Structure formats: structure tokens, C-alpha cells
C-alpha positions as CSV (number, residue, x, y, z in Angstrom):
1,X,118.3,98.7,77.8
2,X,115.9,98.2,80.7
3,X,115.7,100.3,83.8
4,X,114.3,99.2,87.1
5,X,112.5,100.4,90.2
6,X,112.9,98.1,93.1
7,X,112.2,97.5,96.7
8,X,114.6,95.7,99.1
9,X,113.7,94.6,102.6
10,X,115.3,93.5,105.7
11,X,112.8,90.7,106.3
12,X,109.0,90.1,105.8
13,X,107.2,93.3,106.8
14,X,110.7,94.7,108.0
15,X,112.6,97.8,107.0
16,X,112.0,98.8,103.3
17,X,114.2,100.8,100.8
18,X,113.1,101.9,97.4
19,X,115.5,102.6,94.6
20,X,116.0,102.6,90.9
21,X,118.9,101.5,88.7
22,X,119.8,100.1,85.3
23,X,121.2,96.8,86.7
24,X,119.0,95.4,89.4
25,X,121.2,92.4,89.9
26,X,124.3,94.4,90.4
27,X,122.6,96.9,92.5
28,X,120.8,94.3,94.8
29,X,124.4,92.6,95.1
30,X,125.8,95.9,96.3
31,X,123.0,96.0,99.0
32,X,123.8,92.4,99.9
33,X,127.5,93.0,100.3
34,X,127.1,96.3,102.1
35,X,129.4,98.0,99.4
36,X,128.1,101.5,100.4
37,X,127.7,102.6,104.0
38,X,124.4,104.1,104.4
39,X,120.6,103.2,105.2
40,X,120.6,99.7,103.7
41,X,123.9,98.6,105.2
42,X,122.8,100.1,108.6
43,X,119.5,98.3,108.6
44,X,120.4,95.2,106.9
45,X,118.1,95.7,103.9
46,X,119.1,93.4,101.2
47,X,116.3,91.0,100.1
48,X,114.9,92.0,96.6
49,X,111.2,91.7,97.2
50,X,109.7,93.7,94.4
51,X,110.8,95.3,91.1
52,X,109.4,96.5,87.9
53,X,111.0,97.5,84.6
54,X,110.9,100.8,82.7
55,X,112.0,101.8,79.2
56,X,113.9,104.9,80.4
57,X,115.9,105.9,83.4
58,X,113.7,108.9,83.9
59,X,110.6,106.7,84.2
60,X,112.4,104.4,86.6
61,X,113.3,107.4,88.7
62,X,109.9,108.9,88.6
63,X,108.5,105.7,89.9
64,X,111.0,105.6,92.6
65,X,110.1,108.9,93.8
66,X,106.4,108.3,93.6
67,X,106.7,105.0,95.8
68,X,109.0,106.8,98.3
69,X,106.1,109.2,99.0
70,X,103.7,106.4,99.7
71,X,102.7,105.4,103.1
72,X,104.1,102.0,104.4
73,X,100.8,100.2,104.0
74,X,100.7,100.9,100.2
75,X,104.3,99.6,99.8
76,X,103.5,96.5,101.6
77,X,100.4,96.0,99.5
78,X,102.5,96.4,96.4
79,X,104.9,93.8,97.5
80,X,102.1,91.3,98.6
81,X,100.4,91.7,95.3
82,X,103.2,90.0,93.3
83,X,105.3,88.5,96.0
84,X,102.9,87.3,98.9
85,X,105.6,85.0,100.3
86,X,108.3,87.7,100.3
87,X,110.7,85.6,98.5
88,X,114.1,87.0,97.7
89,X,113.9,87.5,94.0
90,X,117.6,88.1,93.7
91,X,118.6,84.6,92.5
92,X,115.5,84.3,90.3
93,X,116.5,87.6,88.5
94,X,120.2,86.7,88.5
95,X,120.0,83.1,87.4
96,X,116.9,83.2,85.1
97,X,115.5,79.8,84.3
98,X,118.3,78.1,86.4
99,X,117.3,76.8,89.6
100,X,120.7,77.5,91.4
101,X,124.2,78.0,90.3
102,X,124.9,74.3,90.2
103,X,122.5,74.1,87.1
104,X,124.9,76.4,85.2
105,X,127.2,74.9,82.5
106,X,129.9,76.9,80.9
107,X,129.4,77.6,77.2
108,X,130.9,75.0,74.9
109,X,133.6,75.7,72.6
110,X,132.8,75.6,69.0
111,X,133.9,72.4,67.3
């Protein structure tokens, strides 16, 4: 099982939130849908702009705490290093190699 540290943003160079989770797709979906009242819902922080995987929950949490202590410029540089266009990575992570949901085909029944 993989664990993730991630950053979501309101827009390019906008408000940032750093978190950790064992399901980056589900957690980002919660941010997008404003499931929980709080910081991300209040400031519209829902674009997945950076993430990394970890082998343990503890490692992901430690990395989250480390990044939360960083100044804003360091966080922006971290995002820019791997995602200079600030693409929303949510669909890329959710759909994998599919380009969009229209490419998806249901599994075929065995013959």
C-alpha cells in the first residue's frame, strides 16, 4: 500500500494546503467537493498540483510536517520543479493512462 504527501492549490501561485493520505484520489476528491468544512473549503483549495509517494503512513506524515514548516517560496519551487504549468493532476492520477473518462470501457464478461 502506498501513502502520499500532497499539495493542493486554489490556482497558480494561490492558496496552498499540504496534507498526507493513503488515497490521494479520494482525498483530493473530498477537497474538490468541499466534503469537510475548513481551510480548503473556505479558500477553494482543490487543484492537486504536487504529490509524492511513501512506503509508510509515518513517512508521508513526516514529510507533510516538514513541508508545512517551509516558507512559501520553497513550496512554490517544489511545485514548479515537477509541475511548472500547475496542471491539476487529479485526472491524471485518477484515470492513469486514459485521457479522459470517455476513453474508459467497462471490463468485458468472460466468454
